[in-house]
Structure formats: structure tokens, C-alpha cells
C-alpha positions, 0 to 999 in steps of 0.5 A: 352527451356533450354540452359546451358552455362558452362565452357565447352561451353565457351571453345567450343565457343572460338574454334568456334569463331576462326575457318576459317568461322569467325563471322558476328558480334563480340561483345566486352563487356558483360554488358546489352548493349553487351548482348542485341546486341548479342541477337539482332544479333543472332536472325537476323540469324547472326553468332555472338560471344560475349566476356567479359574480366571478368564475365558477368555483372561484370561492370556497369550492376551489379552495377546500381540502379536496376530500369527499369523506364522511367526517371522522370527527363527527363520530367523536361528537356521536353524530351518527346520522350525519356521518351516515349521510355523508358516507352515503353521498360519498359512495353514491358519487364514487359508484354512480354520480361522478366515478371519474371525478371522485377517487378512493384514497387510502389513509392512515390513522396513526396509533400513538399509544397502545391503549388507543388501538381498541377504541380508534379501531372501534370508531373506524369500524363503525365508520365502515359500518355506517357506509355499509348500512342501507347500501343498495349496490355493495361497498364502494371502499375496502374495509379498514385494516390494522397495521403493525409498526412494521407495516406502517413503516412500509406504507409510509417510510417517511413517518418518524420511528417514534411517531406511532406504534402502528396505524389503522388504514381506512379509505375515503376519497379525493376530488378536484373540487373546482372540476366537480363544480364545473361539471355540475354546471355543465350537466345542469346546462345539459338539462336546460339550466342557463349559466352565466359567470362574471355576473353579479346580483345587484338588487332583489326585486319585490312585488307589490305584496312584498314577495321577492320576485326576481333580481337585477343583475350586472354583467361584469364584463360589459357593465350592462344590467338586466332584470330577471323575473323569478318565482324563487330566488335561492341564495347560495353565496357561502361566506357572502350569505349575509351580504346577499340577504341584506338586499331583501330589505329585511332583518331576517336570514342566516348568520355566517362567519368566515374561517380561513383554512390553507393548504400547501403543495410539495413535490411527491418525491419529497415525502416517501409514502404511498398513502395519506395521513390524518393527524390531530392538531390542537386547532384542527385536523391535519391531512397529508394527502397524496395526489398524482405528482405532489402532496397536499398538506393542510389545514388551518382553522382561523377566524377571518375578518378581511376581504372575502374575495382574496384570502391568501396564505400568510407566512404564519399559516404556511409555517404552522402547517410545516411545523405540524407536518414536521412533527411526524416526518422523518425528513423535515420539509421547509419553505423551499419545498413548497411549490404552491399554496391556496387559502379558502374560507369556510362559511361557519353557520351560526346557531339559529336565524336572525329575527324576522326569518319566517321559517327554517329547516336545520340540520347539524351541517346546513340550514335552509331558511326564508329571510323573505317570501320568495327568497331562500337561503342555504348555508353551512354544509360540506362539499360531500353533501352538496347534493342533499343540500341542493335537494333541501334548498329546492324542496324548501323553495317549492314547498308542497309542490315538491311532493309532486316534483321530487328530486331525482339527482340521486340517479343523474350521473354527471357528464363523463360518468356514463360510459366510463367503464367502457372508456377505461377499457380503451386505455391501451388503444389511446396510449398507442394511438396518441403516444400517451403514457398510462399515467396520462390516460389515467389523468384524462379519465379522472378529469373527463371520464367518457368525455375523453372522446371530445378531446380526441375528436378535436385532436383528429382535426388538430393533431398537435393538440395530442402533445403535452404543454412544453412547460406544463407537461402534466396537461395536454394541449387538447385540455387547454383547447377543450377548456376554451371550447366547452368549459366557459373560459372567460379570462386566462386566470379561469384556465390556470386557477380552475380548469387546471391546477397550474396556479399551485401545482408547479413552482412558477404557477404556470407562468412559463406555459402562458405563451403556449396556452394563449396561442391555443385559446386566443383563436378560439376565444377571438382574442387579439394581441392587445387582449392577449397581452392584457390577460397575460399581464393580469395573471402574472400580476395576480401571481406576483401579488399572491407570492408577496402575500405569502411572505406577510405575517398577518392577514392584514398585511397579506390582504394589502399585498394581494390587492396590489393586483387588480381583478380582471372583472371587479365585483361592485360593492353592494348597497342595501337599500329600499328594495325595488318593486317590479 
């Protein structure tokens, strides 16, 4: 199944959302939670629309640790049910829902003191057991193993000799978070959902009886406003939850605080090791995660009270991560080794709900509540359990109706999952036909799954698309072309930040590749010379501002530096007022 979402389908979606028929469900927020809700609602047969003020996954959902995991730390809290739920979802993603996107990764849990091995081993054994309980199709991951100090040295040669007495090797998984979100949106669109990024909620409308019955939305590309009728409006805006709720004109809702976490990227060859590391720090957990060509190291956990749109890594943040990584690395890394960074905001759900909230459904990780009739809000949670969060949100919105219209997303593979095994067996043929390396085929399988066929179809028409980008050889020209034809690229930054990872996985943030990228996408997107120049200038200014922010000492200084670059489609300040009656 091939589904293209484009600038044109965005325009069509906005028109369809605002027609007289209205929607059953309008989802506000295009991160993993909102995208999951859109898919859940659409596969129940509900007329569904989803809007996002910026690009898909432009907030927290492209700035995570990019892990799909059960959460070892919850075992320390004795929250076995939560760990079991997360591990069940992890394995479901690996085996059925998104086996192309979610990839098993081995990790080492270093044993510092000899007496730690029995209870750490018992904890990870329980972790494995919780993943096995209730599994219908067997385990998705190998069982954990105990490693001696000698075996630890072979698995991770760059670990200091005195850093650990051995380790326990266990398995979790990684994912390109932004790509997961994009694939969720495309899959939802395949089942009829109307999807429009760069579209901001302006007002919530109410009936004469005070029930939220839709919204006024603004197209940030044109400035045009539309009114959307909706039986249910679901707020999935993460750290913007309270701001969105305020448009309902009530004091009810969820309370959310923002916490900043940053990650750094260093070349793969800089650290000798074949597996990931998980380390405890005084403030958070530090992951050293292997990706194909680099390591991702993070994270921090600091309160954040600045602009929610543009969190950035400060010099202090970067130095903190480097310092804690160097505490265990034989060959210390430095700022010169850092080729990229990113910063994201965790929406930390506060206990309870605001006064006036009629009802709520609470789990340890997320809460679903109704700040006003017709409006549902969901906050908290984690990327791994997005599907459960989506189910809970739609169930809550539908109420008793959900019993006769249950969620089926447990059995709905995402685009690219069906036919993956067969496509993997075509690997040798693809290598021969297009001159690709085994690593390139693996890269394409991990990003597109069986959807590689869409790329090869384009290559048959334009053979030069089979070539890698000259200045960003990890990506094919076909991938850039496909993003423009199928993945709703509206601006150049969408390509560099979310359709690829060039903004942080190469030292120049992709600047050298811009001309080639623009030459590929401009004809597809209908961009003239002036538009091409404007998009290029905007992206370079954003990169320069982010680089300057990384030299700042404080969040305030970093924010000031980042804001020197204007947004391509700026969000408008929300002004809570009397709710418009429709």
C-alpha cells in the first residue's frame, strides 16, 4: 500500500476538515501521541483530522533518546505492570507493527561492585521475564547474559579498565522517532485521516450548551482561517497542553511541566565498542547508543521555563554529557568530537488534575482527562507506549460507544511493514541492480521497509536517483525525491530535520548538500529561484543560530541566540478568551 501525503493533500485535507459534514475526531498535535491517536481513530472508521502547528514530530517526538524500551528504572520503583506494558508494546512494534523502523540493540549494564551482580542480574532477569509473560508469538529479543570483565573488554574496548568488574548484556530497541511519527501519519492517511501540518489551533468552539464542538484553525502558510466541526477534540500537544486547554475557557485540565534533555552525536570510529551502555548519573540515566555511523550520548534532565518552541543544547549541557561519558571512557571525547546535538522537552505530568476537570483516567505514565465536555486531553507517557496512549484517549472520548467500536491498532502494521521479510530477501538483487552496498540496503530497509519499491519505481524513471548525495553520501538522491513526493515536505528544514537526520549527523548540518537537495526537490514542489534562495537562507540561518546557542552558558542566552533566526512559518501567540459559540 502506497500512500502519498504532499503539500497538495494538505490543502485538500484542510478543505475537507472544514466542510459541512465535520469530523468525528479532531486531533491537535502531530507528535507520536497525536499521530497514534489519528491512526487509532481512523482505523475505527471515524472521520478523523489531525493538525500540527509546525512540521510532523517537530517537538519532543523528534528529540528523544530514540529508544523503544521497557524502562529499567521503573523496576527500581517496583512498577511491574508499567514495565510489562512497555515491553509488550516494544515487542509488538518489533514483531508486527513496525519491524522495519524498530531495531533491536544490545546494551551493557556495567557491574561496578562485585556484590551488585546478583541483584542487578535478578532485576534484568525479571525484565526479560516480563517481556515473555503473555507473549503470543515468542520473544522478540535474546535473553540477557552475564559478561566477565574479559568479555566486557571485548564487547566495549574503550571502557576504562577500572570502570566495571563485568557487565550484564541485555536487549532493547532503537527507532528513528521522527520517522515513526511520519509513518504513523501516512498510515492514518491511508485509512482516511485528513492530515495538515503547519496548521495552528486558534480557538475552540462551543455549542449553546457549552460543549466543545470544533475549532478555528489557521493555515500558517497562507494565514487563512477555517472553522472545523468535530464531535470530539483531542488535545495531544505535549508541553503545550495547558496552553491548548486554556482555549476551552475553563479552569480544568491537566498540569504539565517541561524538562529539557539533550543528546550529543560523535563519530562511530571515535569510540571503540559494539554495544550500547547504560550508566547511572546523579541526575539521570546516561545512554551511549550505537547508530550506523555514529554514537548518540545522553541525556540530561533539567527544569525548563523558556520558549517551548526552540529548546537547544547549551555549552553547560554538552559539557555535562561529555564529563559523564568520559568518566568511563578510556579515550576521552571532547567538544571537537561532537558533530551534532539536539534538545527536547519532556512533558512531565503533574499529579492530579486542575479544578473543574469532570473526569480523568490515570496511569503511572499518562493521564487522559476531560477539561470541558467534548474536549479530551492526554499528557505524559513515553514513545514506547504511544499505541496504548492513543487507545486510551479515543476510548475516553467515545465513552460507552468504544465497547462497540474497539481499537484494532494492535493488528494494524504501519506502512512498509507488510512484505518486509520478502523485501529483505531481495537485498542481493538490489545491490546488483543499483550498485548499492549491503549497508545502504540495510539503511533503506530500516527506513522504508517494503516501501523500497516506491523508491525503485522512481529510479526506473530517473536513474540518477539511485546515486548517493555527493556531500551526504549516507542518503540516496531517491530518498530526497521520495520525501518531496510522498512525505509532505513543506519547507527545506522539514527534509533536513525530520525526513533525514542531516541536521545533526554530519558536522556541517547538511549545509554542503543543500544545493543538490534543492535541485532535486524544487521541480517536484514547484519552487522558483526566489523560493529556493529563501528556503536555503532560512535553513542556514537556523543552523548558524543553533551553533551559536551551543556556545551559550545558560538557557536564556541560548534562547536569545536561537531566536536570531526567524521561523519559516511562525506560530501565532494564543490568546485565551471567551470561547466562540458555533
